[in-house]
C-alpha positions as CSV (number, residue, x, y, z in Angstrom):
1,M,-16.8,9.7,-8.4
2,F,-13.7,10.8,-6.4
3,T,-11.1,9.9,-9.0
4,K,-10.1,13.6,-9.7
5,Y,-9.6,14.2,-6.0
6,F,-7.0,11.5,-5.6
7,E,-5.3,12.2,-8.9
8,E,-4.7,15.8,-7.9
9,A,-3.5,14.8,-4.4
10,Q,-1.1,12.3,-5.9
11,K,0.4,14.9,-8.2
12,K,1.2,17.0,-5.1
13,L,2.8,14.1,-3.2
14,V,5.4,13.0,-5.7
15,K,6.9,14.6,-8.7
16,T,6.2,12.6,-11.8
17,P,9.4,11.5,-13.5
18,S,9.9,11.9,-17.2
19,G,9.3,9.0,-19.5
20,V,5.8,7.8,-18.5
21,Q,4.2,4.8,-20.3
22,S,0.9,3.0,-20.3
23,K,0.8,-0.6,-19.3
24,T,-1.7,-3.4,-19.0
25,P,-2.9,-4.1,-15.5
26,V,-2.3,-7.5,-13.9
27,K,-5.6,-9.2,-13.3
28,A,-6.6,-10.6,-9.9
29,K,-8.4,-14.0,-10.0
30,G,-12.1,-13.7,-9.5
31,K,-12.1,-9.9,-8.9
32,A,-12.6,-6.8,-11.0
33,T,-9.2,-5.3,-11.9
34,P,-8.7,-1.5,-11.6
35,K,-8.2,0.1,-15.0
36,S,-4.6,1.2,-15.8
37,G,-3.8,4.8,-16.3
38,K,-0.4,6.3,-17.2
39,S,2.3,5.0,-15.0
40,A,5.8,6.1,-14.3
41,A,8.4,4.0,-15.9
42,P,10.5,1.8,-13.6
43,G,13.9,3.4,-12.9
44,A,12.8,6.9,-12.0
45,A,12.6,7.5,-8.3
46,A,10.8,10.4,-6.7
47,K,10.8,12.0,-3.3
48,I,7.7,11.8,-1.2
49,D,6.4,14.9,0.6
50,M,6.0,13.3,4.1
51,H,4.0,16.2,5.6
52,G,1.7,16.2,2.5
53,L,1.3,12.5,2.7
54,M,0.3,12.5,6.3
55,K,-2.1,15.4,5.7
56,T,-3.6,13.5,2.7
57,I,-4.1,10.3,4.8
58,E,-5.6,12.3,7.7
59,G,-8.1,13.9,5.3
60,V,-9.5,10.6,4.2
61,V,-9.5,8.4,7.3
62,P,-12.8,8.1,9.3
63,P,-13.5,11.2,11.4
64,D,-13.0,9.4,14.7
65,L,-9.4,8.5,13.8
66,S,-6.2,10.6,13.8
67,V,-2.9,10.5,12.0
68,G,0.4,11.2,13.8
69,T,4.0,10.2,14.4
70,L,3.3,8.7,17.9
71,G,4.8,5.4,18.8
72,I,2.9,2.2,19.5
73,I,3.2,0.3,22.8
74,D,1.5,-2.9,23.9
75,P,0.7,-4.2,27.4
76,S,3.9,-6.2,27.5
77,G,5.9,-3.0,27.0
78,Y,7.0,-3.8,23.4
79,S,7.3,-0.8,21.1
80,P,8.5,-1.3,17.5
81,E,10.9,1.0,15.7
82,G,10.8,2.0,12.0
83,V,7.2,3.2,11.9
84,D,6.9,6.5,10.2
85,F,3.4,7.4,11.2
86,I,0.2,5.7,12.4
87,T,-3.5,5.9,12.3
88,Y,-5.1,5.7,15.7
89,R,-8.3,6.4,17.7
90,P,-7.5,9.1,20.4
91,L,-8.3,8.0,23.9
92,C,-8.5,11.7,25.0
93,R,-7.3,15.1,23.7
94,D,-4.1,14.9,25.7
95,M,-3.3,11.3,24.9
96,S,0.2,12.0,23.6
97,A,1.2,13.7,26.8
98,L,-0.7,11.2,28.9
99,M,1.0,8.2,27.3
100,G,4.4,9.8,26.9
101,G,4.2,10.0,23.1
102,Y,2.7,6.5,22.6
103,V,-0.6,5.0,21.6
104,P,-1.9,1.8,23.3
105,S,-1.8,-1.0,20.7
106,E,-5.5,-1.6,21.1
107,L,-6.2,1.9,19.7
108,A,-3.8,1.6,16.7
109,Y,-5.6,1.1,13.4
110,G,-2.6,1.1,11.0
111,T,1.1,1.6,10.6
112,F,2.7,3.4,7.7
113,H,6.2,2.8,6.4
114,V,7.5,5.3,3.8
115,C,10.2,4.2,1.3
116,G,11.0,7.0,-1.1
117,D,13.2,5.0,-3.6
118,L,12.1,1.4,-3.8
119,G,15.1,-0.7,-4.7
120,R,15.8,-4.3,-3.6
121,E,17.7,-3.2,-0.5
122,S,15.3,-0.5,0.6
123,L,12.4,-2.9,0.0
124,Q,13.9,-5.5,2.3
125,G,14.4,-2.7,4.9
126,A,10.8,-1.8,4.7
127,L,9.6,-5.4,4.9
128,N,11.8,-5.9,8.0
129,K,10.3,-2.7,9.7
130,V,6.8,-4.2,9.0
131,I,7.8,-7.4,10.7
132,Q,8.8,-5.5,13.8
133,A,5.5,-3.6,13.8
134,K,3.5,-6.8,13.3
135,K,5.1,-8.2,16.5
136,V,3.0,-5.8,18.6
137,N,1.0,-7.9,21.0
138,L,3.0,-11.0,20.2
139,F,4.2,-11.2,23.8
140,T,1.0,-10.0,25.3
141,E,-1.3,-12.4,27.3
142,D,-4.7,-12.9,25.7
143,R,-3.5,-11.4,22.5
144,Q,-6.2,-13.3,20.6
145,D,-8.5,-10.6,21.7
146,V,-6.6,-7.9,19.8
147,P,-6.6,-8.1,16.0
148,A,-3.3,-7.6,14.2
149,I,-2.5,-4.0,13.2
150,P,-2.6,-3.5,9.4
151,A,0.7,-2.3,7.9
152,F,1.0,-0.2,4.7
153,I,4.2,0.5,2.7
154,I,4.3,3.7,0.6
155,S,7.0,4.4,-2.1
156,G,7.6,7.1,-4.6
157,G,9.2,5.0,-7.3
158,G,12.3,3.1,-8.0
159,G,14.1,0.8,-10.5
160,M,11.9,-2.3,-10.0
161,G,8.8,-3.2,-12.0
162,L,5.7,-4.4,-10.1
163,E,6.2,-8.0,-11.0
164,E,9.8,-7.8,-9.9
165,V,8.7,-6.2,-6.6
166,K,6.2,-9.0,-5.9
167,D,8.8,-11.7,-6.6
168,A,11.4,-9.9,-4.4
169,I,8.8,-9.8,-1.6
170,I,8.1,-13.5,-1.8
171,D,11.8,-14.3,-2.1
172,Y,12.6,-12.3,1.1
173,Y,9.8,-13.9,3.1
174,V,10.7,-17.4,2.0
175,S,14.5,-16.9,2.6
176,K,13.9,-15.5,6.0
177,S,11.2,-18.0,6.9
178,V,8.9,-15.1,8.0
179,D,5.6,-16.1,9.5
180,Y,2.8,-15.1,7.2
181,V,1.1,-13.1,10.0
182,L,4.1,-10.7,10.0
183,E,3.6,-9.8,6.3
184,F,2.5,-6.3,5.2
185,D,-1.0,-5.7,3.9
186,V,-0.8,-3.2,1.1
187,L,2.3,-1.7,-0.7
188,M,1.7,1.4,-2.8
189,I,4.1,2.9,-5.4
190,L,2.6,6.3,-6.1
191,N,1.6,6.8,-9.7
192,R,2.5,3.2,-10.5
193,G,0.6,0.5,-8.7
194,L,-0.1,-1.7,-5.8
195,V,1.0,-5.0,-4.3
196,V,-1.8,-6.4,-2.1
197,K,-1.6,-9.3,0.3
198,N,-4.0,-12.1,-0.8
199,W,-5.7,-13.4,2.4
200,R,-7.2,-16.3,0.5
201,E,-3.8,-18.0,0.3
202,K,-0.7,-18.0,2.5
203,R,2.4,-16.3,1.1
204,S,0.4,-14.9,-1.9
205,F,0.3,-11.4,-3.3
206,I,-1.4,-9.6,-6.2
207,A,0.3,-6.9,-8.2
208,L,-1.9,-4.3,-9.8
209,E,-0.7,-1.6,-12.2
210,T,-3.1,1.2,-11.5
211,G,-1.2,4.3,-12.8
212,A,-2.9,7.6,-12.1
213,A,-5.6,5.9,-10.1
214,T,-3.1,4.3,-7.6
215,L,-3.9,6.6,-4.6
216,M,-7.6,6.2,-5.1
217,W,-7.4,2.4,-5.0
218,F,-5.0,2.5,-2.0
219,Y,-7.6,4.6,-0.2
220,I,-10.4,2.1,-1.0
221,L,-8.3,-0.9,0.3
222,M,-7.0,1.1,3.3
223,H,-10.5,2.0,4.3
224,E,-11.5,-1.7,4.4
225,Y,-8.8,-2.2,7.0
226,L,-9.6,1.0,9.0
227,D,-13.3,0.1,9.1
228,M,-12.6,-2.7,11.6
229,E,-13.7,-2.0,15.2
230,R,-10.8,-1.9,17.7
231,G,-10.2,-0.7,21.2
232,K,-12.9,-2.6,23.1
233,S,-10.3,-4.7,24.8
234,L,-8.4,-1.7,26.1
235,D,-7.7,-1.9,29.8
236,L,-5.6,1.0,31.0
237,R,-4.6,-1.0,34.1
238,N,-2.3,-3.0,31.8
239,Y,-0.3,0.2,31.1
240,V,0.3,1.2,34.7
241,K,3.6,-0.3,35.7
242,Y,3.3,0.7,39.3
243,T,4.2,-1.5,42.3
244,E,3.3,0.7,45.2
245,K,0.7,-0.8,47.5
246,Y,-2.0,1.4,49.0
247,A,-3.6,1.2,52.4
248,E,-7.1,-0.4,52.1
249,Y,-9.9,0.1,54.6
C-alpha cells in the first residue's frame, strides 16, 4: 500500500552504494517475515541526511506528536547525553522555552540515535548512548508509573553483515553485564535491514534483511511503540525546584 512512499523516502535519506546484492531474509520464529528486496552490500557506508531523516520521521508519527532535538529530563533531574533527536507530545506551544530546551520524560515517546557508518566501535558507542537514555526515570520515585522510553538506532551502512551486527550486540551486552531493560528496541540499517529486540525472551534479537522495504518495516514497528499512551502521570510540580516559602492565609 505505502511501499513506494517509503522506498522513495529512503533513496533521499542515504545514497545507495555501488555493488548491491539480493539476499535471503532471516526468518523470525512464529511470525511472517518481511520479503527481501535489493540490499546494499556490507562494507559500503553512506552518510545520512539528518535533517531529511527528522523530516521523514516527523511526517509519519501520529499528529499529536512532534520531532525535535530537545533534551529529555526526568523528575530526579537526570538528562541523558547522546540522543540525536526525540519524538514527544508537546505540553504547550512554547514548551521548549518553558522547559529550557527539555521535554519532561513523561511526554517523551522515543529516542533516536544516528550512527552513519556502523562498524564494531561505532555500534558499541550507539549501544552505550542508548543505555544512558534508558536510565531516564531510573532514579525517580514511583518510576513504575512511567513506561520505559523506546530507543531506536539508525545507520546508513557499514562493513558488518546483519548477523554479525546481531552477534556483536549480544557480545557487548553480555560482556558489560547490561540489564536487559537498558537494551535498544529497534536498529535500522537503511536499505539493508533491521535488528529487533525480541521481548519474548531476555537478551534475544531478531535480524531481518528487508532491503528496499527497510524504512517501511521500521515505520510499522516504530508505530507500535509510539501508539502507547504516555503523559498521564505528568505532574509539573515535580519539575519545580523552588524552595521559597509563601505566606499562607
